[in-house]
KEDOPA-272140 format. One record per atom (N, C-alpha, C): residue number from 1; atom name; x, y, z. Coordinates in Angstrom, 3 decimals, m for minus. Layout:
residues N
   resi   name          x          y          z
    NUM     CA          X          Y          Z
...
END
This chain:
residues 139
   resi   name          x          y          z
      1      N     52.202    m27.259   m202.449
      1     CA     53.284    m26.352   m202.122
      1      C     53.711    m26.588   m200.671
      2      N     54.998    m26.499   m200.450
      2     CA     55.569    m26.658   m199.113
      2      C     56.067    m25.297   m198.638
      3      N     55.796    m24.975   m197.386
      3     CA     56.258    m23.727   m196.777
      3      C     57.138    m24.070   m195.588
      4      N     58.286    m23.415   m195.524
      4     CA     59.263    m23.652   m194.461
      4      C     59.626    m22.311   m193.843
      5      N     59.706    m22.296   m192.516
      5     CA     60.156    m21.121   m191.781
      5      C     61.575    m21.388   m191.302
      6      N     62.502    m20.515   m191.680
      6     CA     63.901    m20.683   m191.294
      6      C     64.363    m19.491   m190.461
      7      N     65.101    m19.769   m189.397
      7     CA     65.721    m18.716   m188.597
      7      C     67.037    m18.332   m189.262
      8      N     67.194    m17.045   m189.518
      8     CA     68.398    m16.538   m190.182
      8      C     68.867    m15.297   m189.433
      9      N     70.154    m15.262   m189.117
      9     CA     70.733    m14.115   m188.402
      9      C     71.049    m12.979   m189.361
     10      N     71.109    m11.768   m188.761
     10     CA     71.677    m10.651   m189.494
     10      C     73.166    m10.868   m189.583
     11      N     73.877    m10.516   m190.564
     11     CA     73.459     m9.789   m191.747
     11      C     72.947    m10.704   m192.869
     12      N     72.958    m12.026   m192.619
     12     CA     72.607    m12.971   m193.688
     12      C     71.169    m12.829   m194.153
     13      N     70.256    m12.490   m193.246
     13     CA     68.861    m12.305   m193.636
     13      C     68.742    m11.188   m194.673
     14      N     69.415    m10.094   m194.431
     14     CA     69.391     m8.970   m195.376
     14      C     70.059     m9.309   m196.696
     15      N     71.117    m10.109   m196.636
     15     CA     71.817    m10.500   m197.864
     15      C     70.949    m11.431   m198.720
     16      N     70.164    m12.288   m198.074
     16     CA     69.232    m13.129   m198.834
     16      C     68.183    m12.247   m199.500
     17      N     67.603    m11.326   m198.728
     17     CA     66.531    m10.494   m199.273
     17      C     67.012     m9.500   m200.323
     18      N     68.284     m9.141   m200.300
     18     CA     68.824     m8.249   m201.341
     18      C     69.215     m9.019   m202.591
     19      N     69.250    m10.352   m202.497
     19     CA     69.665    m11.179   m203.632
     19      C     71.154    m11.447   m203.671
     20      N     71.908    m10.871   m202.742
     20     CA     73.358    m11.074   m202.703
     20      C     73.717    m12.508   m202.300
     21      N     72.923    m13.085   m201.411
     21     CA     73.200    m14.440   m200.894
     21      C     72.254    m15.427   m201.575
     22      N     72.816    m16.300   m202.381
     22     CA     72.024    m17.272   m203.122
     22      C     72.090    m18.684   m202.552
     23      N     72.965    m18.895   m201.576
     23     CA     73.095    m20.214   m200.929
     23      C     73.091    m20.024   m199.424
     24      N     72.251    m20.775   m198.757
     24     CA     72.179    m20.768   m197.298
     24      C     72.684    m22.122   m196.820
     25      N     73.675    m22.141   m195.937
     25     CA     74.236    m23.396   m195.443
     25      C     73.497    m23.840   m194.190
     26      N     73.096    m25.111   m194.178
     26     CA     72.359    m25.685   m193.049
     26      C     72.913    m27.063   m192.737
     27      N     72.809    m27.461   m191.482
     27     CA     73.284    m28.778   m191.060
     27      C     72.347    m29.905   m191.475
     28      N     71.073    m29.594   m191.721
     28     CA     70.138    m30.622   m192.162
     28      C     69.211    m30.028   m193.214
     29      N     68.355    m30.876   m193.757
     29     CA     67.512    m30.422   m194.861
     29      C     66.171    m31.137   m194.814
     30      N     65.129    m30.468   m195.307
     30     CA     63.824    m31.112   m195.369
     30      C     63.802    m32.175   m196.472
     31      N     62.876    m33.102   m196.321
     31     CA     62.642    m34.081   m197.375
     31      C     61.614    m33.487   m198.323
     32      N     62.008    m33.279   m199.551
     32     CA     61.135    m32.614   m200.516
     32      C     60.874    m33.514   m201.715
     33      N     59.605    m33.688   m202.075
     33     CA     59.309    m34.445   m203.289
     33      C     59.871    m33.714   m204.510
     34      N     60.360    m34.465   m205.464
     34     CA     60.927    m33.885   m206.680
     34      C     59.897    m32.988   m207.369
     35      N     60.333    m31.802   m207.734
     35     CA     59.477    m30.873   m208.457
     35      C     58.520    m30.071   m207.585
     36      N     58.565    m30.269   m206.290
     36     CA     57.653    m29.554   m205.384
     36      C     58.092    m28.097   m205.236
     37      N     57.157    m27.176   m205.301
     37     CA     57.445    m25.750   m205.099
     37      C     57.595    m25.499   m203.599
     38      N     58.684    m24.833   m203.197
     38     CA     58.944    m24.586   m201.780
     38      C     59.160    m23.090   m201.550
     39      N     58.374    m22.548   m200.623
     39     CA     58.558    m21.162   m200.196
     39      C     59.275    m21.190   m198.853
     40      N     60.355    m20.421   m198.773
     40     CA     61.138    m20.313   m197.548
     40      C     60.846    m18.947   m196.932
     41      N     60.228    m18.959   m195.766
     41     CA     59.932    m17.735   m195.021
     41      C     61.093    m17.477   m194.072
     42      N     61.523    m16.225   m193.975
     42     CA     62.707    m15.877   m193.196
     42      C     62.341    m15.198   m191.880
     43      N     62.697    m15.866   m190.795
     43     CA     62.569    m15.283   m189.461
     43      C     63.930    m14.704   m189.109
     44      N     63.973    m13.395   m188.872
     44     CA     65.249    m12.761   m188.526
     44      C     65.474    m12.917   m187.032
     45      N     66.490    m13.680   m186.690
     45     CA     66.751    m14.039   m185.301
     45      C     67.820    m13.154   m184.678
     46      N     68.075    m13.438   m183.415
     46     CA     69.122    m12.792   m182.632
     46      C     68.678    m11.472   m182.032
     47      N     69.477    m11.005   m181.104
     47     CA     69.126     m9.787   m180.385
     47      C     69.149     m8.542   m181.264
     48      N     69.967     m8.522   m182.318
     48     CA     70.025     m7.337   m183.168
     48      C     69.107     m7.446   m184.381
     49      N     68.357     m8.535   m184.498
     49     CA     67.438     m8.713   m185.611
     49      C     66.028     m8.275   m185.254
     50      N     65.135     m8.353   m186.213
     50     CA     63.735     m7.976   m186.011
     50      C     63.026     m8.902   m185.027
     51      N     63.491    m10.147   m184.930
     51     CA     62.821    m11.184   m184.138
     51      C     61.387    m11.344   m184.625
     52      N     61.274    m11.395   m185.968
     52     CA     59.982    m11.540   m186.634
     52      C     60.235    m12.080   m188.042
     53      N     59.168    m12.427   m188.725
     53     CA     59.269    m12.912   m190.103
     53      C     59.342    m11.685   m190.998
     54      N     60.422    m11.590   m191.771
     54     CA     60.676    m10.357   m192.522
     54      C     60.614    m10.531   m194.033
     55      N     60.574    m11.767   m194.512
     55     CA     60.563    m11.934   m195.955
     55      C     60.406    m13.381   m196.357
     56      N     60.471    m13.589   m197.652
     56     CA     60.324    m14.925   m198.213
     56      C     61.179    m15.034   m199.465
     57      N     61.450    m16.254   m199.860
     57     CA     62.145    m16.511   m201.114
     57      C     61.770    m17.914   m201.570
     58      N     62.236    m18.263   m202.732
     58     CA     61.964    m19.595   m203.265
     58      C     63.173    m20.483   m202.996
     59      N     62.920    m21.658   m202.466
     59     CA     63.968    m22.664   m202.264
     59      C     63.956    m23.540   m203.506
     60      N     64.990    m23.426   m204.329
     60     CA     64.946    m24.107   m205.624
     60      C     65.751    m25.404   m205.665
     61      N     66.656    m25.612   m204.720
     61     CA     67.392    m26.878   m204.672
     61      C     68.108    m27.007   m203.337
     62      N     68.478    m28.233   m203.032
     62     CA     69.289    m28.519   m201.849
     62      C     70.397    m29.464   m202.283
     63      N     71.636    m29.084   m201.985
     63     CA     72.794    m29.885   m202.388
     63      C     73.555    m30.329   m201.140
     64      N     73.735    m31.642   m200.970
     64     CA     74.539    m32.098   m199.837
     64      C     76.020    m31.792   m200.074
     65      N     76.672    m31.259   m199.079
     65     CA     78.116    m30.990   m199.150
     65      C     78.803    m31.882   m198.125
     66      N     79.334    m32.977   m198.588
     66     CA     80.007    m33.911   m197.691
     66      C     81.507    m33.643   m197.601
     67      N     82.041    m33.055   m198.676
     67     CA     83.476    m32.767   m198.752
     67      C     83.666    m31.330   m199.188
     68      N     84.834    m30.833   m198.942
     68     CA     85.164    m29.458   m199.302
     68      C     85.167    m29.303   m200.816
     69      N     84.376    m28.359   m201.360
     69     CA     84.456    m28.098   m202.800
     69      C     85.810    m27.473   m203.130
     70      N     86.160    m27.456   m204.394
     70     CA     87.441    m26.864   m204.785
     70      C     87.275    m26.105   m206.088
     71      N     88.279    m25.319   m206.413
     71     CA     88.292    m24.573   m207.667
     71      C     87.150    m23.587   m207.780
     72      N     86.558    m23.546   m208.992
     72     CA     85.472    m22.599   m209.261
     72      C     84.266    m22.831   m208.357
     73      N     83.991    m24.102   m208.017
     73     CA     82.842    m24.410   m207.146
     73      C     83.029    m23.781   m205.768
     74      N     84.243    m23.855   m205.231
     74     CA     84.527    m23.250   m203.935
     74      C     84.404    m21.730   m204.026
     75      N     84.980    m21.137   m205.059
     75     CA     84.911    m19.682   m205.225
     75      C     83.463    m19.203   m205.318
     76      N     82.657    m19.936   m206.067
     76     CA     81.247    m19.572   m206.223
     76      C     80.500    m19.695   m204.888
     77      N     80.756    m20.772   m204.162
     77     CA     80.082    m20.971   m202.876
     77      C     80.463    m19.882   m201.877
     78      N     81.733    m19.529   m201.813
     78     CA     82.182    m18.457   m200.914
     78      C     81.446    m17.161   m201.243
     79      N     81.377    m16.840   m202.531
     79     CA     80.729    m15.595   m202.964
     79      C     79.227    m15.641   m202.729
     80      N     78.576    m16.713   m203.145
     80     CA     77.118    m16.798   m203.109
     80      C     76.560    m17.127   m201.722
     81      N     77.358    m17.716   m200.832
     81     CA     76.903    m18.000   m199.471
     81      C     77.341    m16.891   m198.507
     82      N     78.196    m15.976   m199.000
     82     CA     78.677    m14.851   m198.186
     82      C     79.390    m15.329   m196.920
     83      N     80.224    m16.364   m197.077
     83     CA     81.001    m16.898   m195.961
     83      C     82.442    m17.096   m196.423
     84      N     83.309    m17.407   m195.478
     84     CA     84.712    m17.639   m195.799
     84      C     84.961    m19.127   m196.050
     85      N     86.093    m19.418   m196.653
     85     CA     86.497    m20.811   m196.854
     85      C     86.624    m21.525   m195.502
     86      N     87.138    m20.832   m194.513
     86     CA     87.295    m21.418   m193.187
     86      C     85.938    m21.787   m192.575
     87      N     84.950    m20.927   m192.797
     87     CA     83.606    m21.215   m192.291
     87      C     83.054    m22.486   m192.936
     88      N     83.189    m22.596   m194.236
     88     CA     82.695    m23.788   m194.944
     88      C     83.406    m25.031   m194.419
     89      N     84.724    m24.968   m194.323
     89     CA     85.518    m26.116   m193.858
     89      C     85.068    m26.565   m192.464
     90      N     84.836    m25.612   m191.575
     90     CA     84.439    m25.937   m190.203
     90      C     82.995    m26.446   m190.122
     91      N     82.165    m26.092   m191.098
     91     CA     80.743    m26.418   m191.048
     91      C     80.399    m27.755   m191.717
     92      N     81.322    m28.292   m192.482
     92     CA     81.071    m29.566   m193.185
     92      C     80.918    m30.725   m192.213
     93      N     80.126    m31.732   m192.543
     93     CA     79.227    m31.826   m193.690
     93      C     77.976    m30.988   m193.442
     94      N     77.395    m30.513   m194.540
     94     CA     76.203    m29.683   m194.436
     94      C     75.429    m29.738   m195.748
     95      N     74.421    m28.915   m195.850
     95     CA     73.615    m28.804   m197.064
     95      C     73.623    m27.358   m197.520
     96      N     73.709    m27.155   m198.816
     96     CA     73.586    m25.821   m199.398
     96      C     72.173    m25.698   m199.956
     97      N     71.409    m24.780   m199.383
     97     CA     70.047    m24.529   m199.833
     97      C     70.110    m23.396   m200.852
     98      N     69.705    m23.653   m202.076
     98     CA     69.672    m22.632   m203.116
     98      C     68.426    m21.771   m202.957
     99      N     68.610    m20.458   m202.810
     99     CA     67.486    m19.544   m202.633
     99      C     67.491    m18.484   m203.726
    100      N     66.291    m18.095   m204.154
    100     CA     66.182    m17.045   m205.168
    100      C     64.809    m16.383   m205.080
    101      N     64.624    m15.345   m205.858
    101     CA     63.369    m14.586   m205.917
    101      C     62.939    m14.058   m204.543
    102      N     63.842    m13.346   m203.836
    102     CA     63.486    m12.855   m202.502
    102      C     62.465    m11.716   m202.536
    103      N     61.636    m11.677   m201.498
    103     CA     60.648    m10.607   m201.327
    103      C     60.663    m10.194   m199.854
    104      N     60.896     m8.913   m199.613
    104     CA     60.821     m8.402   m198.237
    104      C     59.368     m8.065   m197.945
    105      N     58.880     m8.483   m196.778
    105     CA     57.506     m8.180   m196.386
    105      C     57.378     m6.684   m196.110
    106      N     56.211     m6.086   m196.396
    106     CA     56.028     m4.654   m196.129
    106      C     56.210     m4.308   m194.652
    107      N     55.843     m5.243   m193.774
    107     CA     56.029     m5.054   m192.329
    107      C     56.375     m6.411   m191.731
    108      N     57.247     m6.401   m190.742
    108     CA     57.631     m7.648   m190.073
    108      C     56.403     m8.276   m189.415
    109      N     56.317     m9.604   m189.485
    109     CA     55.184    m10.345   m188.924
    109      C     55.662    m11.102   m187.687
    110      N     55.067    m10.823   m186.523
    110     CA     55.486    m11.551   m185.317
    110      C     55.069    m13.011   m185.399
    111      N     55.809    m13.867   m184.732
    111     CA     55.489    m15.291   m184.721
    111      C     54.093    m15.556   m184.184
    112      N     53.651    m14.732   m183.249
    112     CA     52.323    m14.925   m182.652
    112      C     51.212    m14.830   m183.699
    113      N     51.448    m14.103   m184.792
    113     CA     50.439    m13.960   m185.842
    113      C     50.139    m15.286   m186.531
    114      N     51.099    m16.223   m186.484
    114     CA     50.873    m17.536   m187.090
    114      C     50.797    m18.627   m186.025
    115      N     50.577    m18.209   m184.787
    115     CA     50.347    m19.161   m183.711
    115      C     51.579    m19.811   m183.122
    116      N     52.752    m19.213   m183.329
    116     CA     53.983    m19.762   m182.753
    116      C     54.417    m18.918   m181.569
    117      N     54.980    m19.575   m180.567
    117     CA     55.465    m18.857   m179.395
    117      C     56.980    m18.754   m179.371
    118      N     57.638    m19.561   m180.206
    118     CA     59.100    m19.478   m180.269
    118      C     59.557    m19.814   m181.684
    119      N     60.690    m19.254   m182.089
    119     CA     61.183    m19.501   m183.441
    119      C     61.773    m20.904   m183.573
    120      N     61.888    m21.372   m184.803
    120     CA     62.545    m22.665   m184.987
    120      C     64.028    m22.562   m184.656
    121      N     64.587    m23.669   m184.155
    121     CA     66.024    m23.714   m183.872
    121      C     66.803    m23.442   m185.169
    122      N     66.403    m24.095   m186.231
    122     CA     66.999    m23.886   m187.540
    122      C     65.895    m23.609   m188.567
    123      N     64.977    m24.581   m188.715
    123     CA     63.854    m24.423   m189.638
    123      C     62.730    m25.361   m189.223
    124      N     61.540    m25.101   m189.749
    124     CA     60.404    m25.991   m189.507
    124      C     59.394    m25.819   m190.635
    125      N     58.600    m26.864   m190.852
    125     CA     57.517    m26.772   m191.817
    125      C     56.412    m25.889   m191.257
    126      N     55.717    m25.164   m192.142
    126     CA     54.545    m24.400   m191.759
    126      C     53.297    m25.090   m192.312
    127      N     52.191    m24.917   m191.628
    127     CA     50.926    m25.453   m192.125
    127      C     50.413    m24.554   m193.250
    128      N     49.453    m25.055   m194.006
    128     CA     48.840    m24.246   m195.062
    128      C     48.186    m23.001   m194.469
    129      N     47.587    m23.125   m193.291
    129     CA     46.927    m21.995   m192.641
    129      C     47.948    m20.929   m192.236
    130      N     49.081    m21.353   m191.680
    130     CA     50.128    m20.400   m191.306
    130      C     50.665    m19.682   m192.540
    131      N     50.887    m20.431   m193.613
    131     CA     51.389    m19.838   m194.854
    131      C     50.382    m18.846   m195.430
    132      N     49.091    m19.161   m195.337
    132     CA     48.063    m18.258   m195.862
    132      C     48.080    m16.923   m195.116
    133      N     48.288    m16.960   m193.812
    133     CA     48.382    m15.726   m193.028
    133      C     49.560    m14.889   m193.513
    134      N     50.694    m15.541   m193.748
    134     CA     51.883    m14.816   m194.222
    134      C     51.677    m14.284   m195.632
    135      N     51.029    m15.059   m196.487
    135     CA     50.741    m14.596   m197.857
    135      C     49.902    m13.328   m197.842
    136      N     48.935    m13.283   m196.929
    136     CA     48.073    m12.084   m196.832
    136      C     48.876    m10.861   m196.389
    137      N     49.973    m11.056   m195.690
    137     CA     50.768     m9.912   m195.224
    137      C     51.524     m9.244   m196.373
    138      N     51.622     m9.931   m197.497
    138     CA     52.314     m9.370   m198.661
    138      C     51.415     m8.394   m199.411
    139      N     50.147     m8.717   m199.487
    139     CA     49.206     m7.916   m200.286
    139      C     48.942     m6.544   m199.701
END
């Protein structure tokens, strides 16, 4: 299993955890072996966020977006990524990370609990030990 910690701003962090946001747009993507189970841990960033790890979800696919989608695909991406067409156009090329099965942690977990002193710029891999600490925070 692969565990990834991603920095996500409000209100997008809450939209992922509520299930409203099913696609997260990123400029780059991890290299994942086919069929590998990936847990995405959400660090809520920014001054108005928790500035802690607040939840997790399953990363089920990553789709490269090199060109502007159109028609139903564009409408779906706008709705499921909770962004505007202008945002997508300005952000291309990028990757759409498919997220599902969100779980909000009972209490926010500070980065120091997993031995980090600063959040990832965008995302980073977590060690098995770091992931185990976060898993215990769910129980």
